[in-house]
N, C-alpha and C positions, 0 to 999 in steps of 0.2 A: 319683796324685791330688795329691801335693805339687807336682809340676811344673805341673799344671793350675791349682792355686790360685795359684802364683807368677805364672803368666802373666796370670791375672785381675787380680792386684794391679798388675802392670806396666801393664796396659791402663788402669786407673784413673789411675795416677800420671803416666803419660807423655802423657795426653791433655790438652793445654793449654787446651782449651775448657771443661773442667770447673772449677767454683769451688773455691777453696782449702778443704780439709777435706771434699772431696766424698764421701769414703768414709763418713764419719760421717753425712753428709746422705743419701747413697744407701741405706745399709744399716742405719742405726740402728734403725728400726722393725722390720725383719725380725729383727734380733738380739734385740730385746726380746721379740718374740712367741715366739722359740725358747728362752727361758729364760736369756738372757745378762744380766749386769749391764753397764751402760754407764758408763765412766769417760772423762772428756774433760779434756785439759789443752791450753789454747790460748794461745800466746804472741803471737798477732796481735791478738785481741780478748779482753782479760782478762775482760770481762763475760760472755763465753760460755765460761768455763772454771771447772773445779772448783779448789779450793785445793790447793796442794802445798807442804808444809813439809819440807825435807830433814832438819831437826832431829828430826822425829818418828820417824825410822828409826835414830837413834843409840842403841845399847844398850850400847856398851862403848868403851874407849879406842881400840881398833883402828878402830871405825867413824868416830871423829873424824878419824883420820889419813886414812882413805879419802875422807871428804868434803872435807877440805882439799886433798888431792892432785887431786881432780876439779875443784875450784874454781880452783886454780892453773893446771891444764892447759888450761882452757877460757875463761879471761878474760884480757884483754889487760892487761899491766902493763909499764911501762917499766923495763928492766933497766939497771943502770949498770955501766960497765966491761966487761971481757971475761969475767968469771966469773959464777957464779950465787949470789954472796953475798946479793944483795938478795932473791932468791927464797927462799933458805933462811931469811933473817931474817923475811920475811913469813910463811912457813910456821910458824915458831916462835910468832909473835904470834897468828895465826889459831888454832893448836892450843890455846894457852893460854886465849884468850878463849872459844872454843867449848867447851872443857873446863869452864870455870867456869860457863858458861850451862847446860850439860847437867847437871852434878852439883849446882849450887847454886841456880839460878833456878827459880821456879815454872813449871809446865808451860805456862801461857798466855804466858810471856815467852821461851820457848825457840824463837827464830826469828831471822831475819836483821835484823829491826828492832832487836832488843836488841844484836846484834853491832855494828851501825852506830852505835848510841847510845854504846856503850862506846868505840869508836874515836874518835868525835867528842869524847868527854870526856877523852881522853888528851893533855892539854896538856903540851908539853915546853918548858922554858926553858934555852937554851944557856948562859946566864950564871949559872944557879943549879942545880947538879947535885943539890942536896939537896931541891929542890922535889918535892912529892908531889901528883900529880893524883888525882881521885876513884877511878880504877881502881887506882892504886898502893895506895891506902888499903884498898880492898876485898881485894886480894890479900895485903896485909900482915896483915889481920885473919884471912883464911883460913889463912895460914901459921901463925899462933898456934894455931889450932884443929887443923890437920893439916899439919905440916911436909912430909910425904911425899905430899901431894895431887898428882895428875897435872898439874892446871892450874898449880899453884904451881911445880912443877919446870920446866915449859916457860917460864913467865913470868920466872923467875929467869935463864934463859939469854938471853932477849930483853933484860933490863935490863942485861946486860953492855955493851950498845952505849952509846956516848957520846951526849951531848945532840944534836949535829948529825946523827949517824948515825940516832938514834932518830926524829928529825923526818923524815928522808928516808924511813924505813921507813913511817911513818904516812902520808906523802903518797902513797906507792905503794899502800898499802892502801886509802886513800880513792879513788884513781883506779880501782882494781880493783872496788870495790864501788859505784862511781858509779851503776849502774843502779838500785840500791836507794834512791836519793834520790827516785825516782818513787813517789809515794804509792800508786798502783794496784798496783805490783809488791810493795810491802811488805804490802799487804792480801792479795795473791795468795798470799804465802808465810807468812801469819800463822798458819795452822793447816792440817791435812791432811785431804783427803777422798778421795784416790786409793787408799788402802789397798793399797799395792804388795805387801805381804807376804802378801796373801790371793789373789793372782792364780792361784796353783797349787792353790787349795782348791776353787774352783767356777768355772763357766763365766763368763768376764769378757771384755769387749772394751774395751781401753784405746786411745783415740785421742789421739795426740800431734800437735798441729797447730802448725806453725811457718812463719815467713816464708821464702820462697826468695830474697828480695832483701836482707833485713836480718838479720844474724846477731847483733844485740845481745843477744837473750835466749835464743839457742840453747844457751848453757851450762846452762840449766835442764833442757833435754831430755837433754843428756849426763849430768847428775846423776841424772835419773830412771832412765836405762838402767843406770848404774853401780850404783846402790842396788838396782835391781830384780834384776839378776843375782846380786849378793851375798846379798840377802835370800832369794831363792828357792833358791839352792844350799845355804845354811845350813839352811833349813827342810826341804829334801829330805833332808839328811843327819841332822838332829837329830830330826825328827818323823816322817818317812815312810820311814825306812830306806834312803834313797838315791834314791828316785824319787817325783816329785810325782804325786798322783792324777789331775790334769788337765794334759795337755800344754800348755805355754806356747810359742806360736810368735810370734816377733817379726819382723814384716815392716817392715824399716827402710828406708823410702823416703828418697831424698836423704841417704844415709848420710854423704856427704862434707860436708854442711852442718850437721850437728848438733854438730860439734866432736869432740874426741877422747875416746873411752871408754877410760880407763886399763886396761892389761893385757888389751885385747880379744883380742890374739893368744893369750893363755893361756885366756881364757874360752871362745872358740869351740871349743877343743880339749877342754874338760871339761864344758861345760854339757849336752851331748847325753845324757850318762849320767844326768842328773837329770830327763829329760823336758822339756828346754828346747832350742829351736832358734832360730837367728838367720838371717835372710835379708836380705842387704845389697843394696840397689838403687842402682846407680851409673850415671852417664853415661859414665864411662870409668875404667879401672883406675888411670890416672895420678892421679886424685883421691884414691884410697886411699893411694897412695905419698906424695903430698904431705903427708898428715897423719901417717901411721904409719911413714914412712921405710922402714927395712929390715924392719920387722915386717909390712909389707903382704904380702909373699910368704908369710909364715907364715899370715896370716889367710886368704888365698886358698887355700892348700894344705889348710886344714882344712875347706873347703867341699865337701860331697859332690856337690853339683849346681851347675852354672853354665849360665846361659842368655844367649846373645848375641842381642839384639833388633835389632841394626844400629847402625852408627856409623862415624865416619871417623877416630877418634883413633888415631894411629900405634902407640903402645905397646900398646894393646888388640889392634889388628889383628896386630901382630907376634907377640904371645904366642899368640893364637888360631891363627895360621898355623902356628906351631911345634907346637902341641898336636894339630892335625888330622893332621899327618904327611903322608906321600906315598902316591901310588898308582903302580902299575906300568903303563906304557904300552908298546905295541909300536911300533917305528919302522922303516919300510922306506925304503931308499935305492935308487933305480934309476939306472943310468947307461947311456949309449949312445955308442959311438964309431963314426965313419964314416970310411972310407978305402977302400983297395983291398980290405980285408976288414972287413965290419961286425961289431961285437961288442956284447953286452949284459952287464950285471952287476947283481946284486941283493944288497943287504946288509940283514940283519935284526938288530935290536938290541932289548933290553929296557931301558927307562930309568925312573928315578923322577921323578915330577912332583908338585908340591904339590897336595894334594887341592883346596884353594882358595887361590889366590894372594892377596896383600894387596890388589891392586886389585879382585879379584873380591869379596872380603869387603866392601870399602868401598862397592860398588854393589849389595849383596845386595838382593833383592826385599823390599820392606817388609812383605809378608804372610808372610815366612818367618823362622825363627829357628834358631839352632844350639844344641843341647842336649848338655851333657856331664854324664854321671852316672858316679859311681865304679864301676869294673869293667865299663863298657860303652864301646864306641867312640863318639866324637861322631857325632851324626846331624843331618841337616837335617829340620826339622819345620814344619808350618803353625802359625801363631799361633792360639791358641784364640779362637774367636768367642764373645765374652762373651754375646751375645744367645741363644746356644744352651744356656747353663747352666741347669739345672733351677730354680735359685733366682733367675734373672733377673727373672721377673714380680714378685718381692717388692721390687725396687729402684724408686726414684723415676724412673729413666730409662724404665722400662716403664709406670709409672703415677704421676703426680704426687701422688696421694693418699698414696703411700708415703713422701713426703718427711719426713725426721726434723727436727723443729724443736728445735735445740739450746737456744736461749734459753728456750723454754717448758719443756723438760725440766729445765733448771737453775734455774728459777724456783721458789723454796721458799715464796713468799708464799701464805698460806692465804686463799682467797677464800670468803667467806660467801654462802650462797644465801638468798633472801628468806624461806624457811620454816625456816631453821636456828634452833635455840634456843641461846642462849649466856648466860653469866653474866659480868657485869662486876665485877671486884674492884679496889678502889682501895687502893693501898699508899702509905703515907707513910714517908719516911726518918726 
């Protein structure tokens, strides 16, 4: 059934005629009718998205470090020189500021808007090393109250930088957080509605919709996956004795475009025991290697099932050709010589031949796929016909009345009916 579900997912994702976010549009109503909660995060149209605030899932100092690591890994920053000094310096500053926000700021101010405001307030004067900006004064006051505070210790390391160096660090931070200069994005991350830590408690469908042409906001998707895996693993261990009551299956389409999920090579090896599984959908294996480098082989090696739907990328074809192995064929050679005495000879040999050569894989019938399951030899299979699925009549492809209206679902405005009774209360400040 897992393979069948995966093939259905691929059918949706790889059909370029379907609108972006089509899975939510196609199946949203069916999921609601079957008792699922619907969560939607949309980086294409912010108005058709629920709010997501990464700060809402910070519960300890280690969560701060995880968030900073994800932010650094998935946002573009200009590094100087040949070493990673600037990245480490940025990490120190982010850790200090986020630590201050988490432990000291009121809940409604724990978001990226506050982080951006703090960085904007950090004026540096190269000719006046004694100058204190508002953020310096905030940390100085916090140090008086708690000298061993996590944020204070990180900020003290950052302040070791000279004025010119500190200004360069702030410029790098500003460039990295430039997307948050957009008012709509600040509003999108002002508070949280996704409730990622509850996905393993009850049936929930979380749709993450992103652009396949512009990766500006894809780092938010990567943050969601990183926090999701960490939250669910911790909850499985601490609350449910190691296994979530509801299996969480992540169907990650366009896995190469969401950015890098830190430590994915370790996560895919450990999350399965917590009732969590991840299914990566790629156009080619080379995409995975471009992002995860040497860890790409580890990630692929921890996948119990692989399905090749067709393609012409050479790295993928070579790997598949090697994993398919060889078959034994019989070869007969006949010879005949003519002269004063005619003679015949027959040679019989057994040879190994590639089960499918690279050129055969490249031109494989589009209606076929190759399935590899752990413990089973790879086999050729027909692609699943989506229209034959028992739940197909519930989709909007089968009946337009089943179309899921995301904008209407997310509209929280209360509409009064003509016969509704209501009371108006005037409040003066």
